[in-house]
C-alpha positions as CSV (number, residue, x, y, z in Angstrom):
1,M,190.6,122.9,12.4
2,N,188.3,123.2,15.6
3,L,189.0,121.5,18.7
4,D,188.1,122.0,22.0
5,E,189.8,122.9,24.9
6,M,191.8,119.9,25.4
7,L,194.1,120.9,22.3
8,A,194.9,123.7,23.9
9,A,197.7,122.7,24.9
10,S,199.2,121.0,22.2
11,G,198.8,124.6,20.3
12,I,195.9,124.1,18.5
13,T,192.5,126.0,19.0
14,G,189.3,127.1,17.1
15,G,186.4,129.2,16.9
16,T,183.0,130.5,15.2
17,S,181.3,133.5,14.4
18,T,177.7,134.2,13.6
19,D,175.6,136.7,12.6
20,N,172.8,136.5,14.3
21,N,170.9,139.2,12.4
22,N,168.9,136.6,10.0
23,T,168.6,132.6,10.4
24,K,170.7,129.9,8.9
25,S,168.9,127.0,7.8
26,G,170.1,123.5,6.5
27,F,170.6,119.7,6.4
28,V,173.4,118.2,7.6
29,T,174.3,114.3,8.0
30,F,175.9,111.7,10.2
31,I,177.6,109.1,8.4
32,G,180.2,106.7,9.4
33,R,181.1,102.7,9.9
34,P,178.1,100.8,12.6
35,N,178.5,101.5,16.0
36,V,180.6,104.4,15.7
37,G,177.6,106.7,17.7
38,K,175.4,108.5,15.2
39,S,172.4,108.1,16.7
40,T,174.0,109.1,20.5
41,L,175.0,112.3,18.7
42,M,171.9,112.9,17.3
43,N,169.8,112.0,20.1
44,R,172.5,114.1,22.6
45,I,172.1,117.1,20.1
46,I,168.5,117.1,20.1
47,G,168.0,116.3,24.0
48,Q,165.9,113.4,23.5
49,K,165.7,110.1,22.2
50,I,164.6,109.5,18.6
51,A,166.9,107.4,17.2
52,I,167.8,103.6,18.9
53,T,171.0,102.9,20.5
54,S,172.5,99.9,21.1
55,N,175.9,98.4,21.1
56,K,175.2,96.3,18.2
57,P,176.2,97.1,14.8
58,Q,173.4,97.6,12.0
59,T,171.0,99.1,14.7
60,T,169.6,102.5,12.5
61,R,167.8,101.3,9.6
62,N,166.1,104.3,7.8
63,R,167.2,107.6,7.4
64,I,165.6,109.8,10.5
65,Q,165.8,113.5,10.7
66,T,165.7,115.1,13.8
67,V,165.5,119.1,14.3
68,Y,168.1,121.3,16.4
69,T,166.8,124.9,16.4
70,D,167.9,127.9,18.3
71,E,168.3,131.7,17.8
72,R,170.8,131.4,14.9
73,G,168.6,129.4,12.9
74,Q,167.9,125.5,12.3
75,I,169.6,122.4,11.2
76,V,167.7,119.5,10.0
77,F,169.4,116.0,11.0
78,V,169.5,113.4,9.1
79,D,171.1,109.8,10.4
80,T,171.6,107.0,8.3
81,P,172.3,103.5,9.1
82,G,176.6,102.5,8.8
83,I,177.6,101.7,5.6
84,H,178.8,98.6,5.6
85,K,179.3,95.2,3.3
86,A,175.5,94.4,2.7
87,K,174.9,90.9,3.1
88,N,171.1,90.5,2.1
89,K,168.5,92.8,0.6
90,L,168.2,95.1,3.5
91,G,171.8,95.9,4.2
92,E,171.4,96.7,0.6
93,Y,168.4,99.2,1.5
94,M,170.5,100.8,4.2
95,V,173.9,101.1,2.3
96,G,171.7,102.7,0.3
97,A,170.1,104.7,2.4
98,A,173.3,106.3,4.0
99,E,175.0,106.6,0.4
100,K,172.1,108.5,-1.0
101,T,172.1,111.2,1.9
102,I,176.1,112.0,1.1
103,G,175.0,113.9,-2.0
104,E,171.8,115.5,-0.7
105,V,173.0,117.3,2.0
106,D,174.6,121.1,2.8
107,V,177.2,119.6,4.9
108,V,178.2,116.1,5.8
109,C,179.8,114.6,9.3
110,W,181.9,111.7,9.4
111,L,182.1,110.0,12.5
112,V,184.9,108.0,13.4
113,E,186.4,106.2,16.5
114,P,189.6,107.7,18.1
115,T,192.2,105.3,16.4
116,T,194.9,105.5,13.8
117,Y,193.4,102.3,12.2
118,I,191.8,103.0,9.0
119,G,190.1,99.8,7.5
120,A,188.2,98.9,4.3
121,G,185.1,100.1,5.6
122,E,187.0,103.5,6.4
123,R,188.4,103.4,2.8
124,H,185.4,102.9,1.4
125,I,183.9,105.8,2.9
126,I,186.6,108.1,1.9
127,E,186.3,107.4,-1.3
128,K,182.5,108.4,-1.5
129,L,183.9,111.5,0.4
130,K,186.2,112.6,-2.4
131,N,183.1,113.2,-4.6
132,V,181.5,115.1,-2.1
133,N,181.1,119.5,-2.7
134,A,179.5,119.6,0.8
135,P,181.5,120.8,3.6
136,K,183.3,117.6,5.4
137,I,183.7,117.5,8.8
138,L,185.7,115.0,10.8
139,V,184.0,114.1,14.0
140,I,186.0,111.9,16.1
141,N,183.8,110.5,18.8
142,K,184.6,108.6,22.0
143,V,187.2,111.0,23.1
144,D,186.4,110.0,26.6
145,T,187.8,106.5,26.1
146,I,191.4,108.1,25.1
147,K,193.9,110.3,27.0
148,K,194.3,113.9,25.4
149,E,197.6,113.3,23.7
150,E,196.0,110.3,21.4
151,I,193.9,112.9,19.7
152,L,196.7,114.2,17.4
153,P,197.5,111.1,16.2
154,V,194.1,110.3,15.0
155,I,194.0,113.6,13.8
156,D,196.7,113.5,11.8
157,C,196.0,109.8,10.1
158,Y,192.8,111.0,8.8
159,S,194.3,114.6,7.7
160,K,196.6,112.4,5.0
161,E,193.3,110.8,3.4
162,I,191.3,113.3,2.4
163,T,190.8,117.5,2.7
164,F,188.7,118.6,6.1
165,D,187.0,121.9,6.7
166,E,187.1,121.1,10.1
167,I,187.9,118.5,12.5
168,V,185.9,118.0,16.1
169,P,186.5,115.5,18.9
170,V,183.4,115.1,20.7
171,S,182.0,112.5,23.3
172,A,178.3,112.2,22.5
173,R,177.7,109.6,25.2
174,N,179.0,112.5,27.8
175,G,178.3,115.5,25.8
176,N,181.9,116.8,25.8
177,N,182.7,119.4,23.0
178,V,179.1,118.6,21.4
179,D,178.2,122.5,21.5
180,D,181.3,123.1,19.6
181,L,180.3,120.8,16.9
182,I,177.2,122.6,16.8
183,D,178.9,126.1,16.6
184,T,180.7,124.9,13.5
185,I,177.9,123.2,12.1
186,F,176.3,126.6,11.7
187,K,179.3,128.4,10.0
188,Y,179.1,126.3,7.2
189,L,175.2,127.2,6.7
190,T,174.0,129.6,5.0
191,Y,171.1,132.1,5.7
192,G,167.4,131.1,4.5
193,P,164.1,130.6,6.5
194,M,163.6,127.9,8.7
195,F,162.4,124.2,7.0
196,Y,160.0,123.3,10.4
197,D,157.9,125.2,13.1
198,E,160.5,125.5,16.2
199,D,159.2,123.6,18.0
200,T,159.2,120.4,15.7
201,V,161.9,118.0,16.7
202,T,161.9,115.0,14.1
203,D,159.9,114.2,11.0
204,Q,159.5,110.4,12.2
205,P,155.7,109.6,13.0
206,M,155.4,108.4,16.7
207,R,154.5,104.7,15.4
208,Q,157.5,104.8,13.8
209,I,159.3,105.9,17.2
210,V,157.4,103.3,19.2
211,S,158.3,100.3,16.4
212,E,162.1,101.5,16.9
213,L,162.0,101.4,20.3
214,I,159.8,98.2,20.8
215,R,162.6,97.2,18.4
216,E,166.0,98.5,20.5
217,K,164.2,96.8,24.1
218,A,164.7,93.1,21.9
219,L,168.5,94.1,20.9
220,H,169.5,94.7,24.2
221,A,167.8,91.3,25.5
222,L,168.1,88.6,22.7
223,N,171.1,86.6,21.7
224,E,173.8,87.9,19.1
225,E,172.5,86.3,15.9
226,I,168.9,87.4,16.5
227,P,168.8,91.0,16.4
228,H,169.5,91.6,12.4
229,G,166.8,88.9,11.8
230,I,163.8,91.0,13.7
231,A,161.4,93.8,12.6
232,V,158.5,95.4,14.5
233,V,155.0,96.2,13.2
234,I,152.8,98.2,14.6
235,D,148.7,96.7,14.4
236,R,147.6,99.2,16.5
237,F,147.9,102.3,17.5
238,K,145.0,104.1,19.7
239,D,144.4,106.5,22.4
240,R,141.2,105.8,24.7
241,E,140.1,107.8,27.6
242,T,139.2,106.1,31.0
243,P,138.4,108.0,34.1
244,K,142.0,108.0,35.2
245,G,143.0,109.9,32.1
246,V,144.2,108.8,28.3
247,I,146.1,105.3,27.8
248,T,147.2,104.1,24.7
249,D,146.6,101.0,23.2
250,I,149.2,99.8,21.7
251,D,149.3,96.1,19.2
252,A,152.7,95.5,18.2
253,T,154.3,92.1,16.4
254,I,157.8,90.8,16.6
255,I,159.0,89.5,13.3
256,C,161.4,87.0,13.1
257,E,163.4,84.9,10.4
258,R,163.2,81.0,12.9
259,D,161.3,79.2,14.5
260,S,163.8,78.9,17.1
261,H,164.8,82.9,17.2
262,K,160.7,83.1,18.0
263,G,161.1,80.6,21.1
264,I,163.8,82.8,21.9
265,I,161.9,86.0,21.4
266,I,159.0,84.3,23.8
267,G,161.4,82.7,26.2
268,K,160.4,80.3,28.8
269,G,157.2,80.5,30.2
270,G,157.0,84.2,28.1
271,E,159.2,85.8,30.0
272,M,162.0,87.5,27.2
273,L,158.7,89.1,25.6
274,K,157.5,90.2,28.5
275,K,160.8,91.9,29.4
276,I,161.2,93.1,26.6
277,G,157.3,94.6,26.8
278,T,157.7,96.3,30.4
279,N,161.0,97.6,29.0
280,A,159.4,99.1,26.0
281,R,156.4,100.6,27.2
282,Y,158.7,102.2,30.4
283,E,160.6,104.0,27.2
284,I,157.1,104.5,25.3
285,E,155.3,106.5,28.1
286,K,158.0,108.7,28.3
287,Q,157.8,109.5,24.7
288,I,154.0,109.9,24.6
289,G,153.1,111.3,28.5
290,N,150.7,108.7,28.9
291,K,150.0,105.4,30.1
292,V,150.5,102.4,27.5
293,N,148.8,99.6,27.1
294,L,151.3,97.2,24.8
295,K,150.9,94.5,23.5
296,L,153.3,92.2,21.9
297,W,153.2,88.9,19.7
298,V,156.2,87.3,17.5
299,K,155.5,85.4,14.2
300,V,157.9,84.1,11.7
301,K,158.7,85.5,8.3
302,K,161.2,83.3,6.8
303,E,164.5,85.4,4.9
304,W,161.9,88.4,5.1
305,R,165.5,90.2,4.8
306,E,166.0,89.1,1.6
307,S,162.0,90.1,0.2
308,D,162.0,93.1,-1.5
309,I,157.8,92.6,-0.8
310,L,157.9,91.9,3.3
311,I,161.2,94.7,3.7
312,K,159.1,97.4,1.7
313,N,155.9,96.4,3.9
314,F,158.1,96.6,7.1
315,G,159.0,100.2,6.2
316,Y,162.1,99.7,4.4
317,D,161.1,101.2,0.6
318,K,163.8,101.1,-2.1
319,K,162.7,103.5,-3.9
320,D,163.1,105.8,-1.3
321,N,167.3,105.6,-2.1
322,K,166.8,106.5,-5.6
323,S,167.9,109.7,-5.9
324,N,165.7,112.3,-6.8
325,Q,168.3,114.7,-9.0
């Protein structure tokens, strides 16, 4: 087991060594139930926001690749939607994206919360992992929320269910032990060339990142029942030269499923839509490095999550989940 220093008192220690004469590279996935902190951990490792986060489950909908590079080599991280019981065709797409990834990567990192309760969702993942030949790392996230002595029972609980190559407790929120997780991952990668230039941080086009940032701000602002039924489409994304510098004009449409939801998203006098736009513009400007002129609209597409055509139009193509093997 590869644990951080907070377990040293219990007599459990670990470490890794790396051959720096060559570079290592490989693909690594984060899997887990919704809301366990996969996107937060990936953003922490990369050092900037690529995947959106919220306290609502099923926030991530696509497989998102980010790239971590240092003198040892390169790790291509694949952040996936949380594995859950699908309730509609969009949910089936999300679960398919996550489960397909497990069999295609060099290392699987399973994120769990620091509890000894193993529910139906975790048991479903356990059954999937039993058929995986790649190294499996159990990542116990949110260790900042429990006492040191509470970690060992969690380790014991999961170790009885499946054999892990490593177990690493971390806190994605404050960064505790994240460096040790990176060391551990490199330990299981093979020597070989890098897949991306060393300055690459993601394979996501900026339009997709912007779309997700707008959706994130809507998730933060809206009532519980609405976020699962929204999508964001970028209608225009164009830079414009001005005497004061470049301004990026972005037109985007928030798609919802009900007329009543449209009214809530717009809000009284347009206040809710303005709030979403203001918060999104701030994040987008940090991403692209210049001023942004953001205009938002809201449209209703009833039951779009059950429409294969609309799901594809909004950027979730089920063909992406079919195995290439």
